[in-house]
N, C-alpha and C positions, 0 to 999 in steps of 0.2 A: 060315262062319269060315275063313280061312286065317293060319299065322303063322310069320313067319321074321323070323331076330336077324341084326345083325353085328358082328364083334367089333371094338373098337377101343379102340385106347390111349391114351390122355391122356396129354399131358407136363408135369408143371411148369415154370411161370417160375422158380422155387427149388428147391433142395432142399427138402425138409420134414421137419425133423427133430421125431419121437415117441421115447419109451421105446423101445418097438417097432424103431427104426431109422429110417435116411435116404429117405424116398420123393422117387425122379426123374419117375417114371410108373405111372400108373394104369390098368388093366383094366377095361373095363365091356364090357355087351352094349347094346348097342339094338335092341328088341324093336318088331316091327311086326303089327300085323292090322289084317286087311284084312277087309271083307263089303263086297258089290255092290261101290260106286266109292266107298266110306268107306276110313280109314285111320286108327287108331290107334299112337298112340305112346309107349312107356315104355323106363324104361331099367331095368337089372338093374345093381344096383353092388356088385362086392365088394372087400372088403380084404383081401389074404393075410394067416392067418394070424388073422385077426380073426372074418371071416363063417362063419357053422357053417354053411352049405353049399358052403363050396370047397374043396374037398382037391385038386383037382387040377384040371388045364383038361381033361382028356378026361372024368371023372367029372361034371364041370359042364355039358360041351355035350352030352355025354351025355342027363342028365335034361333040358337044355333041346331038345333034339331031339325026346325024348319029349313034352313039356308043347306044342311046337310042332305035332307030329304028331296030337293029339289037342285041338288048343285047344278045339271045343264043349263036348266033357268038362270039362275045367279048368275056364272060365269059368262051369259050376253048379256045381263042388264045389271053389271056390277054399279048402276048408278042410280038403283033403288037403297043400294045397301049406305050411302052415303049419311044418312043418320048412325048408323050404326060404325065406325069409323074404326074398331079394332078388329072386328069382324069383317070387315071388308080387306086389314090389310092382312088378317090372316088368310084369306081366299087368294087374295093378289099375289101375294109372295108361293102359299102351293100352287096354283096354276101357272107361277114363272119356272116354280124349281121343277113344275111335271113338264116343263121343254128340255130340261138339260137332264133329270132324270141322276141328276148324283147329287149327293148330300150339301146341303145349303150353297149351293149353287144358284145364282137369282140371273145375274146380268153376266156377258162376258165383255168384260174391261179390264183397265190397268190393274186395276187394284184386286179383282178376284183372280188373277192371273200371276198375282203377288210381284208385282213388277211396282205398284204406284203405293205408298204411305202416307196417309193422312192426318195431318196435324191435330189434338184433340184436347180437352182442356180437363185437368185435372180435377176431380170433385173432392170436394170437403163437405162433410155432413156436419150438422147441428151437433151440440154437444158442450158441456164442460171447456172452459177457457184454455186447462191445459189439453184435454183430448183435440180440439180443434186443432191448436200449434202443433200437434205432433205430427195431424193429419198433414198441416202445409211443410213442414220438412219432409215428410214422408216423401210426398206429391214431387216437392223442390228437388231433393237427392236422386228422384226416380229420373227426371232430366224435363218435368214438365216446364213451358216460358208460359204456360197459360194457365190459372188456377179458378176456379166456381165454387163460394163459398154461399153457402145458403146461412141468411141473419131474419132474425124476425121471432125467432122461438125463444132464447135465451136474453139476459139483461141486453140492453141499447149498449150501456157504457162497457160489458165485457167483450160485447164485438168489436167494440172499437179499439178497444187495449188490443185485441187479437189484431187488426189491420195495423193498430202504430206500430207493434213489433214489429210484423211483418217487412212493413216501410224502412224501418231504424237499418235494414239488414238488403233489401234487396229494393231499388227504385224500380219505376216504372218501366223502364228500358230494360229490366234483367228479366221482370216477375208482369206479366199482364194478368189484372185481378177482375173479374164478375164475381159481381152479387144477386142473388137471386132471393127475393123477398116474399116469392109464393103470396102474394097479394097481404103482407101482414100490416101495414104500416097504414093508418086513418089518415082521411085529408086532412083531420085538423094538424096533425102531428108531423105529414107527408115531406115537408119542406123544410122544418128545422132539423129533420133528420138527415136527408139529402144533403143540405148545407154543409152539415159536420163530416159524414162520408167522403164528400167531395175532397176533404183533405188529402185524402189516402188516395189521390192520383185514380182514382177508378173508371174501369174499362165501360161498362155498362152495368145497372141494376135493372133484372128482371123482375115485372112485375109488382112494384113496388106497393100499388094499391088493389084491390079484389077487383075483378074483372065485372061487367057487368053497368056499367056507369062510363061512357062514353067521352061524355064531355067531363066530368072529372079528371079523367085520363090523358085526355086534350091537353087541358090547363096543367098540367104534371109536365106533360112532355114539352110545352113552351115556356116552361119557369124554372127545370129542374137543371141543374148544375151537372150533372151528369147524364150522359147517354140514357136513354128509355128503352128497354126491349120488351116488345110482348109477345105472351105466350098463351095464359087462362085463356086472355082477353081474347083470342081468338078459335077459341071451342066453339062449337055448335055453330058455325058461320059456314055456310054450306054453296050457296051459288056465289057465283064469279062477280056479280054483280052485287050480291053483300060484301062479299072480302073488298073491292073495289072501294065502296061506300067507308069502310071501317078504316080503310090503312088512308084515303085522301081525309078522313074525318079527323081521326087523330095526328097523322104523321108521325110515327114512332120513328126512332134513327134505326133500330134492328127489330126481326121477328124473330123467334125460335120454334121452330117445325117437329112437332113428332109425330110421326105418320100415324100413329094408334090412336093419335088424338087428334089430331086434324085432316080426317077426310082420308086416310088411308097414302098409298102412292099419288094416286091421283089428285086428292085436293091438298096433298101438299108440293106436286107440280104446277098446280092453279096458285097456291100461295105465292108460291117462287115468279112464278110469270107475274101477276099481279104487283107481286114486292118492286122487281126488278125495273119494273114499267116506273115505277113512282118515286127511283133512286134510292131504295130503302135497302139495307141490306139481311142478310139473313145466314141462319147456320143451323143446323138438323142436329134433334138429340134425340135418344133412345129415350124409349120410356120406360124404363127397369126392366128390359125385355131382358130371356136369357140368350144363349149362344144365336138361337134360332134365329129371331127376331130383326138380334143386334148384325148378324152375317149380311141377314137381307136390307138391313138400313145400311150400312158402309157399304155395300156394294151399288145402291141405289143413290149414295153420295156423290160415289167416283161418277154417274153421269152428268155432273155438272161441273161447271168451272167454278172450281171451289177457291173462296178469296179470305175467308178466317177458318181460326182451329174451331172444330166440329167436337158435338157431346156426346162422343163415343168410345167414351171410359166405364164404361158399367158392366162390363163381361168378368171381374173377375168378384163381383157381388155376392156369390151364395155359394152354399157348400158341397151342392148337388147340381151346377151349372151341365149342360147337355156340351160335349169336347168340341172341339171346331179346331181349323187352321186361324183362327184370329190368334193376333201375338198382340202388347204392347209394349213398346220399349222407347224410353227417350222421349216421351210425349206424342208418340206420335201410335197408329196404329193398323195393322196390315197383314196379309195372308200369308200365312209359310207356308206353303203348297207342299212341303217335304213332309210335312205331321200326315199321319194316317186319318 
């Protein structure tokens, strides 16, 4: 086999705010694996400041070059890339695509055949109050029954005003609200904030405090009036024993899995297995991948018994996204195989 990669920058249609700053562009590496007359394509998606395997462009490309130069070896020893989850995800998906030799086909299942729709949450980015409210109304008009709102970057009172205005019109039976704090709250004020937020009948809040303090997070889970979901807390936890110890210790209500951050498809499958053994619910989210990575993740999700809306609504973020079969309508994502 031979492998090559192409560095690509995707540009956001609108600046997208998080507690880590405003995003205007996104770096990715498109990986191609060639074997005989077949080609498989995957995506190595990184988020600067969050991806554990991305410290600099130079170091990342050095590892990518090593992987491409020894692709036959690494394809047989994927476990050696567990500390490089975005590269692992790119290789896994390129190898899966190689089996089919058809664009963006990774799994032969109901979703890839266009026979299954997956419920997803509508993502609302941080910004000024009016901007966020417009996004919320747009998502509701588009048919979403579950919306995810990022909090922690603007004034807390303004965020509460947004939630209050939503609930004045739509109660929890009409619209499910998920919050994502990206670790923005401090332990000194987290319970005060959670108690205020609970008045708005929140489904769950993701990563209320920074990762890396499992005892503090356990305390939050035990005493929070809102169910807690872990995301960043899972990054860098790679062995089955470590995963089990973390989830048994903290006992979150949910975990949120991103293959590019949480160990590729192999690591994500392990997280699901451990979580289900502990009666912890889960959903899978894209990590700002282009339609290449998003297609692979959506097809991967279809391999499981899906219980909750997934976080797969990022396909329309970029001005220069890769064309795909993916369509989003009425809060569902599906594959429209009538499209070329």
